[in-house]
C-alpha positions in Angstrom: 3.3 19.7 8.2 2.0 16.9 10.5 2.2 13.6 8.6 0.1 10.5 8.9 2.1 7.9 6.9 -0.5 5.5 5.4 2.0 2.8 4.2 5.0 1.6 6.2 6.4 -1.7 7.5 8.2 -3.0 10.6 9.9 -6.4 10.9 12.0 -8.3 13.4 13.9 -11.0 11.5 15.4 -12.4 14.7 11.9 -13.2 16.1 9.7 -13.7 13.1 9.6 -15.6 9.8 9.3 -13.5 6.6 10.0 -15.9 3.7 10.9 -13.2 1.2 13.6 -11.9 3.5 14.7 -15.1 5.1 14.7 -17.7 2.3 14.8 -16.4 -1.2 17.1 -14.3 -3.3 15.7 -10.9 -2.8 15.3 -9.1 -6.2 12.0 -7.4 -6.9 11.0 -4.3 -8.8 13.7 -2.0 -7.4 16.4 -4.6 -8.1 18.5 -6.1 -5.2 16.6 -6.0 -1.9 19.3 -7.6 0.2 19.8 -4.3 2.1 16.4 -4.9 3.7 17.6 -8.1 5.4 17.9 -6.4 8.8 15.4 -5.6 11.6 13.4 -2.5 11.1 11.4 -1.3 14.1 9.8 2.0 15.3 13.0 3.5 16.5 14.5 2.9 13.1 11.5 4.5 11.4 11.5 7.5 13.6 15.2 8.0 13.0 14.6 7.9 9.2 11.7 10.4 9.7 13.7 12.8 11.9 12.7 16.3 11.2 9.1 15.5 10.3 6.2 15.4 12.8 4.8 11.9 12.5 1.2 12.0 13.9 0.5 8.3 13.1 1.2 5.5 10.7 -0.5 2.6 8.9 1.4 -0.7 9.1 0.9 -2.8 6.0 1.4 -6.5 6.1 4.9 -7.7 5.4 4.3 -11.1 3.6 4.8 -12.7 7.0 4.8 -16.5 7.3 1.7 -17.3 5.2 0.8 -20.2 7.4 0.2 -17.9 10.3 -1.4 -14.6 9.2 -2.8 -13.9 12.7 0.7 -14.2 14.2 1.6 -10.9 12.6 -1.5 -9.3 14.1 -0.5 -10.5 17.6 3.1 -9.2 17.0 1.9 -5.8 15.9 -0.4 -5.6 18.9 2.6 -6.2 21.2 4.6 -3.6 19.2 1.9 -1.0 19.5 1.7 -1.5 23.3 5.4 -1.2 23.7 6.2 1.7 21.3 3.0 3.5 20.4 3.5 2.6 16.7 1.8 1.7 14.4 -1.5 3.5 14.8 -3.5 1.0 12.8 -2.8 -2.0 10.6 -3.6 -3.5 7.2 -3.3 -7.3 7.9 -2.5 -10.3 5.8 -5.3 -12.6 4.6 -5.4 -15.2 1.8 -8.8 -14.7 0.2 -8.7 -17.9 -1.8 -7.9 -20.2 1.1 -10.2 -22.4 3.1 -9.4 -20.4 6.3 -10.3 -17.0 4.8 -13.6 -16.8 6.9 -11.8 -17.6 10.2 -8.9 -15.2 9.5 -11.1 -12.3 8.4 -13.5 -12.7 11.3 -10.6 -12.5 13.8 -9.0 -9.5 12.0 -12.4 -7.8 11.8 -12.7 -8.1 15.6 -9.2 -6.6 16.2 -9.6 -3.0 17.2 -6.6 -1.6 15.3 -7.0 -3.7 12.1 -8.6 -1.6 9.4 -8.3 -3.7 6.3 -6.4 -6.5 4.6 -4.0 -6.9 1.7 -3.7 -10.0 -0.5 -1.8 -9.3 -3.7 -3.8 -10.9 -6.5 -2.1 -12.9 -9.2 -0.7 -10.6 -11.9 0.7 -11.0 -15.4 4.2 -9.8 -16.0 3.2 -7.4 -18.7 0.1 -5.9 -20.3 -0.1 -8.3 -23.2 0.0 -11.3 -21.0 -3.2 -10.7 -19.0 -5.5 -13.7 -18.8 -8.7 -12.7 -16.9 -10.0 -15.2 -14.4 -6.7 -17.0 -13.6 -6.6 -18.7 -10.2 -5.6 -16.3 -7.6 -6.5 -13.3 -9.7 -9.2 -10.7 -9.0 -11.5 -12.5 -11.5 -11.1 -15.9 -9.9 -14.5 -16.9 -8.4 -12.8 -18.5 -5.4 -10.7 -15.4 -4.7 -13.9 -13.3 -5.0 -15.8 -15.5 -2.6 -13.2 -14.5 0.0 -13.3 -10.9 -1.0 -17.1 -10.8 -0.5 -16.5 -11.4 3.2 -14.7 -8.1 3.7 -17.8 -6.0 4.0 -19.3 -8.4 6.6 -16.3 -7.9 8.8 -15.9 -4.1 8.2 -12.6 -4.4 6.4 -11.2 -2.4 3.5 -8.9 -3.8 0.8 -5.4 -2.6 0.0 -4.8 -3.5 -3.6 -1.3 -3.9 -5.0 -1.3 -4.7 -8.6 0.2 -3.4 -11.9 -1.8 -0.9 -13.8 -2.7 -3.4 -16.5 -4.9 -5.2 -14.0 -6.9 -2.1 -13.1 -9.7 -3.1 -15.5 -10.3 -6.2 -13.3 -10.0 -4.0 -10.3 -12.7 -1.7 -11.7 -15.0 -4.6 -12.1 -14.3 -5.7 -8.6 -15.0 -2.2 -7.2 -18.3 -2.1 -9.2 -19.3 -5.6 -8.0 -18.6 -4.8 -4.3 -19.4 -1.1 -3.9 -19.5 -1.1 -0.1 -15.9 -2.3 0.2 -13.4 0.5 0.0 -10.3 -0.2 -2.2 -7.1 1.6 -1.5 -4.7 1.3 -4.5 -1.1 0.8 -3.4 2.0 2.4 -4.8 0.4 4.6 -7.5 -0.6 1.7 -9.6 3.1 0.7 -10.2 4.1 3.0 -13.1 7.6 1.4 -13.2 7.9 1.4 -17.0 8.6 5.1 -17.8 8.5 5.0 -21.6 5.9 7.3 -23.3 3.8 4.2 -24.2 4.1 2.7 -20.7 3.0 6.0 -19.0 0.2 6.5 -21.5 -1.2 3.0 -20.6 -0.7 3.7 -16.9 -2.5 7.1 -17.1 -5.5 5.7 -19.1 -5.9 2.8 -16.6 -5.7 5.2 -13.6 -8.2 7.6 -15.0 -10.7 4.8 -15.7 -10.2 3.2 -12.2 -10.6 6.5 -10.4 -14.1 6.9 -11.9 -15.7 4.5 -9.3 -16.4 6.2 -5.9 -15.2 3.5 -3.5 -11.5 3.7 -4.5 -8.6 5.8 -3.1 -4.9 5.8 -3.8 -1.6 6.0 -2.1 1.1 7.9 -3.9 4.2 5.9 -3.0 6.5 3.2 -4.4 7.7 5.4 -7.2 11.2 4.1 -7.3 12.8 3.0 -10.6 15.6 0.4 -10.8 19.0 1.9 -11.0 17.9 5.5 -10.4 17.6 7.7 -7.3 14.1 9.1 -6.4 13.8 12.7 -7.4 10.9 15.1 -7.4 11.5 16.1 -11.0 11.4 12.4 -12.2 8.1 11.8 -10.3 6.3 15.2 -10.5 4.1 14.5 -13.5 3.1 11.1 -12.2 2.1 12.6 -8.8 0.1 15.4 -10.5 -1.6 12.9 -12.8 -2.7 10.8 -9.8 -4.1 13.9 -8.0 -5.9 15.0 -11.2 -7.5 11.5 -11.7 -8.5 10.8 -8.1 -8.9 14.3 -6.7 -7.1 15.7 -3.7 -9.7 14.1 -1.4 -8.8 10.5 -2.4 -5.0 10.6 -2.5 -2.5 10.1 0.3 1.3 10.6 0.3 3.1 7.5 1.8 6.7 6.5 2.5 6.7 2.7 1.9 9.6 2.6 4.3 11.9 0.9 4.7 11.4 -0.5 1.2 11.7 2.9 -0.5 14.9 3.5 1.4 16.5 1.6 -1.5 15.8 4.6 -3.8 15.9 7.6 -1.5 15.9 8.9 2.1 12.6 9.6 3.9 13.6 13.3 3.8 14.1 13.3 0.0 10.8 11.6 -0.6 8.7 13.8 1.7 10.4 17.0 0.7 9.8 16.0 -2.9 6.1 15.5 -2.2 6.0 18.9 -0.5 7.7 20.5 -3.5 5.4 18.9 -6.0 2.3 19.9 -3.9 3.6 23.5 -3.3 1.0 25.1 -5.7 -1.9 23.5 -3.8 -3.7 25.3 -0.9 -2.7 24.6 2.7 -6.0 22.7 3.2 -5.3 20.5 0.1 -1.7 19.7 1.3 -3.0 18.9 4.8 -5.5 16.5 3.2 -2.7 14.7 1.2 -0.3 14.4 4.1 -2.6 13.9 7.0 -6.4 14.2 6.9 -7.2 11.7 4.1 -5.3 8.9 5.8 -7.1 9.7 9.1 -10.4 9.5 7.4 -9.8 6.6 5.0 -8.2 4.4 7.7 -10.7 5.5 10.4 -7.9 6.7 12.7 -8.2 8.6 16.0 -5.2 11.0 16.2 
């Protein structure tokens, strides 16, 4: 199976400033992230992916120095010229900043940039959502920046917990010409029956709008190793909601190396998708990413 990996990261901590890896205690949704405080470059990625045919990748912004979003674009350009990876890029932009127009214009004119990611403000749990908060998808200032994406031919990678997908649905409806790619399966981290029911309902509603797609990735749970059995139903629910033609399997490496090897994750995806046709599997592992991110492979 040829793989186009639509969500991976590279970083060089000796050369570049990533505040979340350089400054702060690193503890996010998988727990302790300190194992990620080392350089991760194409040779490292290809070593992790050994045994799989990687036809291309999508580099997703790494929360690089927020004062210099275009610096990451320049660094990735040099990396591509030197190593051949990544194939295309989802860049950083801050939609609610005064420089949004300038940054988006520059990124839209960069041949290998396909979209941007700006993680909107999110509540810590479903009962704490306050629509319209500054920095959220309902914030008029944030939306003014978002409205510029279509002008510059950019898609939007959305990383947000599932309890904000009602706002995301409204965003997709309001800007139907801007493709939205949901990151990390809508973050179904809370695996209780109630949590999964809320996630499933939100995913099904969000998938009803035609200008959205989804990356099946980021399925780790704190304190547990990634297994196909633990994630099978979530993967199948995603495919049922979005359809085979709007889903992509992604590694989220090196972040998901905290919960499993590349081989474990992709062999797990293969096992879960084993009942699908060859054409459907090819779509999930390769063809959809090529189409959605407008890649030439």
